[in-house]
C-alpha positions in Angstrom: 174.7 -17.7 43.1 174.1 -15.9 46.4 171.3 -13.6 47.5 170.8 -11.4 50.5 168.4 -13.0 53.0 166.0 -10.1 52.6 165.5 -11.1 49.0 163.5 -14.1 50.0 161.1 -12.6 52.5 157.4 -11.9 51.6 157.0 -8.3 50.4 154.5 -6.0 48.8 155.8 -4.2 45.8 153.7 -2.1 43.4 150.8 -2.9 45.6 151.1 -6.6 44.9 151.8 -9.3 47.6 154.8 -11.5 46.7 155.1 -14.6 48.8 158.5 -15.8 49.9 158.1 -19.1 48.0 157.8 -17.1 44.8 161.1 -15.4 45.6 162.6 -18.9 45.9 161.3 -19.8 42.5 162.8 -16.6 41.1 166.1 -17.4 42.7 166.1 -21.0 41.4 165.3 -19.7 37.9 168.2 -17.2 38.1 170.5 -20.0 39.2 169.4 -22.0 36.1 170.0 -18.8 34.0 173.5 -18.5 35.5 174.3 -22.0 34.1 173.0 -21.0 30.7 175.0 -17.7 30.9 178.2 -19.7 31.6 177.7 -21.7 28.4 176.8 -18.6 26.3 179.9 -16.8 27.6 182.1 -19.8 26.9 181.0 -20.2 23.3 180.3 -16.5 22.6 176.6 -17.0 22.0 174.6 -13.8 22.4 171.3 -13.9 24.2 169.0 -11.2 25.7 166.4 -10.9 28.4 163.0 -10.5 26.9 159.4 -10.2 27.9 158.6 -9.6 31.5 162.2 -10.3 32.5 163.5 -7.5 30.3 160.7 -5.2 31.4 161.5 -5.8 35.1 165.2 -5.5 34.5 165.0 -2.1 32.7 162.3 -0.6 34.9 163.3 -1.8 38.4 166.3 -4.1 38.2 164.0 -6.8 39.6 161.3 -9.2 38.7 157.9 -7.8 37.9 155.9 -8.6 41.1 153.3 -10.7 39.3 155.8 -12.5 37.0 156.6 -16.1 37.7 159.3 -17.1 35.1 162.5 -16.0 33.3 162.4 -15.4 29.6 165.4 -15.0 27.3 165.7 -14.8 23.5 168.3 -15.7 20.8 168.6 -15.1 17.1 167.8 -18.3 15.4 171.4 -18.8 14.2 172.8 -18.3 17.7 170.1 -20.6 19.1 171.2 -23.3 16.6 174.8 -23.0 17.9 173.5 -23.2 21.5 171.7 -26.5 20.7 175.0 -28.0 19.6 176.7 -27.5 23.0 174.1 -27.1 25.6 173.5 -30.8 26.6 177.2 -31.6 27.1 177.8 -28.4 29.1 174.8 -28.4 31.5 175.2 -29.8 35.0 173.5 -33.2 35.4 170.5 -31.9 37.3 169.5 -29.7 34.4 167.9 -30.8 31.1 167.3 -29.0 27.8 164.0 -29.5 26.1 163.1 -28.5 22.6 161.6 -29.8 19.4 165.0 -30.2 17.8 166.0 -33.0 20.2 162.5 -34.4 21.2 160.0 -35.5 18.6 157.2 -35.3 21.2 157.9 -31.7 22.2 155.0 -29.5 21.3 156.0 -26.0 22.2 157.5 -23.1 20.1 160.0 -22.3 22.9 162.9 -24.3 24.3 163.4 -24.8 28.0 166.4 -25.4 30.3 165.0 -26.9 33.5 165.8 -28.5 36.8 163.8 -31.7 36.8 165.1 -33.4 39.9 162.7 -32.4 42.7 162.8 -33.3 46.3 164.8 -32.5 49.5 168.3 -33.2 48.4 170.5 -31.0 50.6 173.1 -30.2 47.9 170.5 -29.3 45.3 168.5 -27.3 47.9 171.5 -25.2 48.8 172.4 -24.6 45.1 168.9 -23.8 44.0 168.1 -21.4 46.8 166.1 -23.9 49.0 163.5 -24.4 46.3 162.6 -28.1 46.3 160.7 -28.1 43.0 161.9 -27.3 39.5 163.4 -24.1 38.2 163.4 -23.2 34.5 164.0 -20.6 31.9 162.2 -20.2 28.6 164.2 -19.6 25.4 162.4 -17.9 22.5 163.8 -17.4 19.0 164.0 -14.5 16.6 163.3 -15.3 12.9 163.4 -12.9 9.9 160.3 -11.6 8.3 160.0 -11.6 4.5 161.3 -8.7 2.5 158.2 -8.6 0.5 154.9 -7.9 2.3 152.9 -10.3 0.0 155.3 -13.2 1.0 154.6 -12.5 4.6 150.8 -12.3 3.9 150.9 -15.7 2.2 152.9 -17.2 5.1 150.3 -15.9 7.5 147.5 -17.5 5.6 149.2 -20.8 5.6 149.9 -20.6 9.3 146.3 -19.7 10.0 145.3 -23.1 8.6 147.8 -24.8 10.9 146.5 -22.8 13.9 142.9 -23.9 13.0 144.1 -27.5 12.8 145.6 -27.3 16.2 142.4 -25.9 17.6 140.4 -28.8 16.1 142.9 -31.2 17.5 142.0 -30.0 21.0 138.3 -30.3 20.4 136.4 -33.6 20.7 134.0 -34.6 17.9 135.9 -32.7 15.2 137.8 -35.6 13.7 136.2 -35.4 10.3 136.9 -31.6 10.0 140.5 -32.2 11.3 141.2 -34.8 8.6 140.0 -32.3 6.0 142.3 -29.6 7.2 145.3 -31.9 7.5 144.7 -33.1 3.9 144.6 -29.5 2.7 148.0 -28.8 4.4 149.5 -32.0 2.9 148.4 -31.0 -0.6 149.5 -27.4 -0.2 153.0 -28.1 1.2 153.6 -31.5 -0.3 154.1 -33.1 3.1 152.8 -36.2 4.8 151.7 -36.5 8.4 152.1 -39.8 10.2 148.6 -40.6 11.6 150.1 -43.2 14.0 152.2 -40.7 15.9 151.2 -37.6 17.9 149.9 -35.1 15.5 150.3 -32.1 17.7 154.1 -32.3 17.8 154.2 -32.9 14.0 152.2 -29.8 13.4 154.4 -27.8 15.7 157.6 -28.9 13.8 156.2 -28.0 10.4 155.0 -24.6 11.8 158.5 -24.0 13.2 160.0 -24.8 9.9 157.7 -22.2 8.2 158.8 -19.7 10.9 162.3 -20.0 9.5 161.4 -19.8 5.9 162.9 -16.4 5.2 166.0 -16.6 7.5 169.2 -15.5 5.7 167.4 -13.5 3.0 168.5 -10.2 4.3 165.3 -8.8 5.7 165.3 -5.8 8.0 162.8 -7.1 10.5 162.8 -9.9 13.1 159.9 -11.4 15.1 159.1 -13.9 17.7 156.8 -15.6 15.2 154.2 -17.3 17.5 153.4 -13.9 19.1 153.7 -12.0 15.8 151.3 -14.3 13.9 148.9 -14.8 16.8 148.8 -11.3 18.3 150.6 -9.0 16.0 153.3 -8.1 18.6 157.0 -8.7 19.1 158.2 -7.4 15.7 161.5 -5.7 15.9 164.1 -4.0 13.6 167.3 -6.0 13.4 169.2 -3.0 14.7 167.4 -3.3 18.0 169.6 -6.2 19.0 172.9 -4.6 18.1 175.2 -3.2 20.8 173.8 -5.3 23.6 174.8 -4.5 27.2 174.5 -6.0 30.6 172.5 -4.4 33.5 172.0 -5.3 37.1 169.1 -7.7 37.9 168.6 -9.3 41.3 172.3 -9.3 42.2 173.5 -10.5 38.8 174.2 -8.9 35.4 172.0 -9.9 32.5 172.3 -9.0 28.9 169.6 -6.8 27.2 169.2 -5.5 23.6 171.0 -2.3 22.8 167.7 -0.7 21.7 165.7 -2.2 24.5 163.2 0.7 24.3 162.1 -0.4 20.8 162.0 -4.1 21.9 159.8 -3.3 24.9 157.4 -1.0 23.0 156.9 -3.8 20.4 155.5 -6.1 23.1 154.1 -3.8 25.8 153.4 -0.4 24.1 153.8 2.2 26.9 155.9 -0.1 29.1 156.6 2.7 31.6 153.0 2.4 32.8 152.8 -0.4 35.3 149.9 -2.6 34.4 149.1 -5.8 36.3 148.9 -8.8 34.0 145.4 -10.0 34.1 144.3 -13.6 34.2 145.5 -16.3 36.6 145.5 -19.3 34.4 148.3 -21.6 35.5 149.5 -18.8 37.9 151.6 -19.4 39.9 153.4 -22.3 38.3 154.5 -23.2 41.8 151.1 -24.9 42.3 151.7 -27.5 39.7 155.2 -28.2 40.8 154.1 -28.5 44.4 151.5 -31.1 43.4 154.2 -33.1 41.6 156.4 -33.1 44.6 153.5 -34.2 46.9 152.7 -37.0 44.5 156.4 -38.1 44.4 156.6 -38.1 48.2 153.3 -39.9 48.5 151.7 -37.5 51.0 154.7 -37.4 53.4 155.1 -33.7 52.7 152.3 -31.3 53.2 153.3 -27.6 53.4 149.7 -26.2 53.7 147.5 -25.2 56.6 144.3 -27.2 56.6 141.4 -25.5 58.4 139.3 -27.3 61.0 136.2 -25.8 62.7 138.0 -26.6 66.0 140.3 -23.7 65.2 137.4 -21.4 65.8 136.7 -22.8 69.3 138.0 -20.2 71.8 139.6 -21.4 75.1 138.2 -19.4 78.1 140.9 -17.3 79.7 140.6 -15.4 83.0 143.5 -13.3 84.1 144.3 -11.7 87.4 142.7 -8.4 86.4 139.4 -10.3 85.6 139.6 -12.0 89.0 140.1 -8.8 91.0 137.3 -7.0 89.1 135.1 -10.0 89.6 136.1 -10.0 93.3 135.1 -6.4 93.8 131.8 -7.1 92.1 131.3 -10.1 94.4 131.9 -7.8 97.4 129.5 -5.3 96.1 126.9 -8.1 95.7 127.5 -9.2 99.3 127.0 -5.6 100.4 123.7 -5.4 98.6 122.6 -8.7 100.3 123.7 -7.2 103.6 121.3 -4.3 103.2 118.5 -6.7 102.2 119.1 -8.7 105.4 119.3 -5.5 107.4 116.0 -4.2 106.0 114.4 -7.5 107.1 115.8 -7.0 110.5 117.9 -10.1 110.3 120.8 -8.7 112.4 122.3 -12.2 113.0 122.6 -12.9 109.3 124.1 -9.4 108.9 126.8 -10.1 111.4 127.6 -13.4 109.9 127.9 -11.8 106.4 130.1 -9.0 107.7 132.5 -11.6 109.1 132.6 -13.4 105.8 133.1 -10.2 103.8 136.0 -9.2 106.0 137.7 -12.6 105.6 137.2 -12.3 101.8 138.6 -8.8 101.8 141.7 -9.8 103.8 142.4 -12.8 101.4 141.8 -10.4 98.5 144.3 -7.9 99.8 146.9 -10.7 100.3 146.5 -11.9 96.8 147.0 -8.4 95.4 150.2 -8.0 97.5 151.5 -11.3 96.2 150.9 -10.1 92.6 151.8 -6.4 92.9 153.9 -6.2 96.1 153.2 -3.9 99.1 152.1 -0.3 98.8 149.3 -0.4 96.2 146.4 1.9 96.5 144.0 -1.0 96.2 145.3 -2.7 99.3 145.2 0.6 101.3 141.5 1.0 100.3 140.8 -2.6 101.2 142.3 -2.0 104.7 140.0 1.0 105.1 137.1 -1.1 103.8 137.9 -3.8 106.4 137.9 -1.1 109.2 134.5 0.1 108.0 133.2 -3.5 108.1 134.5 -3.8 111.6 132.8 -0.5 112.6 129.5 -1.8 111.1 129.9 -5.1 112.9 130.6 -3.4 116.2 127.7 -1.0 115.8 125.2 -3.7 115.0 126.5 -5.8 118.0 125.9 -2.8 120.3 122.4 -2.3 118.9 121.7 -5.9 119.4 122.8 -5.7 123.0 120.7 -2.7 123.6 117.7 -4.5 122.2 118.3 -7.5 124.4 118.3 -5.2 127.5 114.8 -3.9 126.6 113.4 -7.3 125.7 111.2 -9.1 128.1 112.4 -12.5 129.3 110.8 -15.4 127.4 111.4 -17.6 124.5 110.6 -16.3 121.0 111.0 -17.9 117.6 113.3 -16.4 114.9 110.4 -14.6 113.1 109.3 -13.0 116.3 112.8 -11.9 117.1 113.3 -10.3 113.7 110.0 -8.4 114.0 111.2 -7.1 117.4 114.6 -6.1 115.9 112.9 -4.2 113.0 110.6 -2.4 115.4 113.5 -1.6 117.7 115.5 -0.1 114.8 112.5 2.0 113.7 112.1 3.3 117.1 115.6 4.8 117.1 115.8 8.6 117.1 116.2 10.3 113.7 119.8 11.4 114.6 120.7 7.8 115.6 119.2 6.4 112.5 121.1 8.9 110.3 124.3 8.1 112.1 123.6 4.4 111.7 123.0 4.7 108.0 126.2 6.6 107.6 128.1 3.8 109.2 126.3 1.1 107.3 127.0 2.7 103.9 130.7 3.4 104.6 131.8 0.0 103.1 129.9 0.7 99.9 131.8 4.0 99.6 135.1 2.1 99.9 134.0 -0.5 97.4 133.3 2.1 94.8 136.6 3.7 95.6 138.3 0.3 95.4 136.8 -0.3 91.9 138.5 2.9 90.6 141.8 2.0 92.3 141.8 -1.5 90.8 141.2 -0.1 87.4 144.4 1.9 87.9 146.5 -0.7 89.7 145.4 -3.4 87.2 145.2 -1.7 83.8 144.3 -3.6 80.7 147.5 -5.1 79.5 148.1 -5.2 75.8 151.2 -7.1 74.5 152.6 -6.4 71.0 154.7 -9.1 69.4 156.6 -7.5 66.5 159.3 -9.7 64.9 160.7 -7.2 62.5 161.9 -3.6 63.2 160.8 -2.7 59.7 157.3 -4.1 60.1 156.8 -2.4 63.4 155.6 0.7 61.4 152.3 -1.1 60.9 151.8 -1.1 64.7 153.6 2.0 65.8 150.8 4.6 65.7 148.6 2.2 67.7 151.3 1.6 70.2 151.9 5.3 70.6 148.2 5.9 71.2 148.0 3.2 73.9 151.1 4.5 75.6 149.4 7.8 76.1 146.3 6.4 77.7 145.9 6.0 81.5 143.8 2.8 81.5 146.1 0.6 79.4 149.5 -1.0 80.1 151.3 -1.4 76.8 154.1 -3.9 76.5 156.4 -4.4 73.4 158.0 -7.8 73.3 160.3 -8.1 70.2 160.3 -11.8 69.2 162.9 -13.7 67.2 162.4 -15.2 63.8 164.2 -17.9 61.8 165.0 -18.7 58.2 163.9 -22.0 56.9 165.6 -24.5 54.7 163.7 -26.0 51.8 162.7 -29.0 53.9 161.2 -26.8 56.6 163.9 -27.1 59.2 165.0 -23.9 60.9 168.3 -22.0 60.8 169.7 -18.5 61.3 167.8 -16.9 64.2 167.3 -13.2 63.9 166.6 -10.8 66.8 166.4 -7.2 65.6 166.8 -5.4 68.9 169.6 -3.1 67.7 167.5 -2.1 64.6 164.4 -1.3 66.6 163.2 2.3 66.8 164.7 4.1 69.8 162.5 5.5 72.6 160.5 2.3 73.2 161.0 0.0 76.2 161.4 -3.5 74.9 160.7 -6.5 77.2 163.0 -9.5 76.7 160.8 -12.3 75.3 162.6 -14.8 77.6 161.7 -12.9 80.8 157.9 -12.4 80.2 155.8 -15.1 81.8 152.7 -15.4 79.5 151.1 -18.1 81.7 151.3 -15.9 84.8 150.5 -12.6 83.1 147.7 -13.7 80.8 147.5 -10.3 79.1 144.1 -8.9 78.2 145.1 -8.7 74.5 148.0 -9.9 72.4 148.6 -8.3 69.0 150.5 -10.3 66.5 152.1 -9.1 63.2 152.7 -12.6 61.6 149.7 -14.8 60.8 151.6 -17.7 59.2 152.7 -19.9 62.1 154.7 -22.7 60.5 153.1 -22.4 57.1 155.4 -19.8 55.6 158.0 -21.9 53.8 160.7 -19.3 53.9 160.7 -17.9 57.5 158.9 -18.3 60.8 158.7 -16.6 64.2 159.8 -18.7 67.2 157.2 -21.5 67.4 156.2 -20.5 71.0 154.7 -17.3 69.4 152.5 -19.0 66.9 149.0 -17.7 66.9 147.7 -21.2 67.9 149.9 -20.9 71.0 149.3 -17.3 71.8 145.5 -17.9 71.9 146.1 -19.9 75.1 147.4 -16.9 76.9 144.9 -14.1 76.3 141.2 -13.4 76.1 141.7 -11.4 72.9 144.1 -12.2 70.1 144.4 -9.5 67.4 146.2 -9.7 64.1 147.2 -6.6 62.2 148.9 -7.2 58.8 152.4 -5.8 58.4 151.5 -4.7 54.8 149.0 -3.1 52.6 148.3 -3.9 49.0 146.3 -2.4 46.2 142.6 -3.0 46.6 141.6 -6.4 45.3 138.3 -7.2 43.6 137.9 -10.9 43.2 135.6 -10.4 40.2 138.1 -8.2 38.3 140.3 -10.1 35.9 143.2 -7.6 36.4 143.1 -8.6 40.1 143.0 -12.3 39.5 146.7 -13.0 40.3 146.5 -10.8 43.4 143.4 -12.7 44.6 145.2 -16.0 44.0 148.2 -14.8 46.1 145.8 -13.9 49.0 145.9 -17.6 49.9 149.5 -17.0 51.2 148.3 -14.6 53.9 144.6 -15.5 54.3 144.6 -19.3 54.3 146.8 -19.3 57.4 146.2 -20.0 61.1 146.5 -16.5 62.4 143.4 -15.5 60.5 141.3 -18.1 62.1 142.8 -18.1 65.6 142.6 -14.4 66.0 139.5 -12.7 67.6 140.0 -9.6 65.5 141.7 -9.0 62.2 142.0 -5.3 61.2 142.4 -5.0 57.4 143.0 -2.0 55.3 139.5 -1.3 54.0 135.9 -2.6 53.8 136.6 -3.7 50.2 139.6 -5.7 51.3 137.4 -7.2 54.0 135.2 -8.5 51.2 138.2 -9.9 49.4 139.3 -11.7 52.6 135.9 -13.2 53.1 135.7 -14.3 49.4 139.1 -16.1 49.8 137.9 -17.6 53.1 134.7 -18.8 51.4 136.8 -20.4 48.7 139.1 -22.0 51.3 136.9 -23.1 54.1 133.3 -22.8 52.8 130.5 -20.3 53.0 129.4 -21.2 56.5 132.9 -20.4 57.9 132.9 -17.1 55.9 129.7 -16.1 57.7 131.4 -16.8 61.1 134.4 -14.9 60.1 132.5 -11.7 59.1 132.3 -10.6 62.7 136.0 -11.1 63.3 137.3 -9.0 60.4 137.2 -5.3 60.5 137.9 -3.1 57.5 138.9 -0.1 59.7 142.1 0.6 57.8 145.9 0.4 58.4 148.4 2.4 60.4 150.6 2.3 57.3 148.1 4.8 55.7 149.1 7.4 58.3 146.4 10.0 58.8 144.4 9.1 55.7 140.9 10.1 56.4 138.6 7.2 57.0 141.2 4.5 56.6 144.3 5.5 58.6 145.8 5.3 62.1 142.9 7.1 63.8 140.4 4.5 62.6 142.6 1.6 63.6 143.1 3.0 67.1 139.3 3.6 67.5 138.5 0.1 66.2 141.1 -1.5 68.5 139.9 0.5 71.6 136.3 -0.5 71.0 137.3 -4.1 70.8 139.5 -3.9 73.8 136.9 -2.5 76.2 134.1 -4.7 74.9 133.8 -7.5 77.5 
């Protein structure tokens, strides 16, 4: 089987996050189904999609987002024909498991499964790069009794069996279990072998009872375990007549002719989308992954493991920081100059003026090296240097005048300063006013320089989208920043790669041609991150190498980008339905949060903007589960529930709130 590459990528459907590894499981299961389909076609054995598989096929032509398996069903007679041929027809990597061929099998369904797990290239290619198992469940349809009293009696007998199975799973119930087993033996004239596993024996007898009325011409069929246990999955025989095939994930699968009746018998109003509650054993991937890790003896570890060192932030100072620091330093020197002047220490003033001019010249040279000639900042620095020279020359002239009026004789420094102060105070008001005007001129140019530097060296924000489609989660923020005068916004579209099942990369994708028109895109190969050190980098992918299906170029991992900016921001490319960790209906959604919360980008980022305050709580609950309560507390300040640009102009949760949150964070030093 072949699938489009987009099939395998993480997505949100019906408000539910589907990780790429789940897509690979689906594809592996469908590949197993394709082998079963070949056999059934060859021997003319009818089968039908059922359960969640049928529901997804009819409603969307796709898997239900929160489903993790493939279910099919056969009439018992057709299933018996399937048993006769399946083992000889299956490829060697697949096995058939059922109670008919395995005395220890204790399940009412049969399974066709891929059991060989590991990184075998040929099997990885065939089973869609899924290194673990793939399987389909086969259920059976048995006839219900014509007479209601016969069905009532069967149900009473089966209830004893069910009770016995429950006792078997409980410790300390041996005496009661023996009593129930004896009751069944007397009732059915059978004998259990106490030396062999009892559970499988009970299952086999129950399955025999399920078939008790087959062939007697009843009008109704049922999947007996669900019918007896929950009162569902009872169908008229006619529902399975006139079957047809419909599209499902790129293949055609058979469904019952009257699928509407079949679906209503299991789900009721199946058009209403209801998330299946309860996360017990979901997803089955977890168990399979542990089996593979055990097999490989720890040589394979696909998960991110948090370390507190990941929260340690390297200190970054870019050129903008340095120029603003330099102007502050010059302002500080100017303040010290006036303090020295007020003390009458003209000699120190002259020395400081010389140093300030040297610093300003070096400052201007560094700006020209960075920005080239002709910047407003350098022009103002030149005027500043002229004003410093004017001050220097004025003070030198005053000092010479003072010397001419001094009496000859030796004086210590203190006496000389006192004389200079007195001399300056004795100047005429007009001369003092002119002197102050000259002395304050450098301060005027420094204030002017600060404004010019803010314009010449705007805050630089770099966006790193990898997907043209996912740019929509950033686009309103980008548009807002492009319309501001104090921010330089750069878009660097980065490549991403598909991954084989063993983690190796292949198939680079660079979506420049698909990107929305009207935006200047900087070539990722030409931008020098080490030289630029942008004030902020915004990432759209938090996974680094820990998404098993795809990855951005490793240079752009969050762990690497943190080295090149003071502020790393992660904005999710998706929104989901709200998730309440305490709500059973949200249990599967909360489990799946590990695929986008327990990842490096969350912990390396300085700000994470999620879709709501409630979702922030869900993130923190998952972080607490993953890294502990102490880390959760540290992460509280890094996560904002401002909203998502994908909500558009939604009041209180849309683009406006995201822009405001980002702007506050950006200007906060």
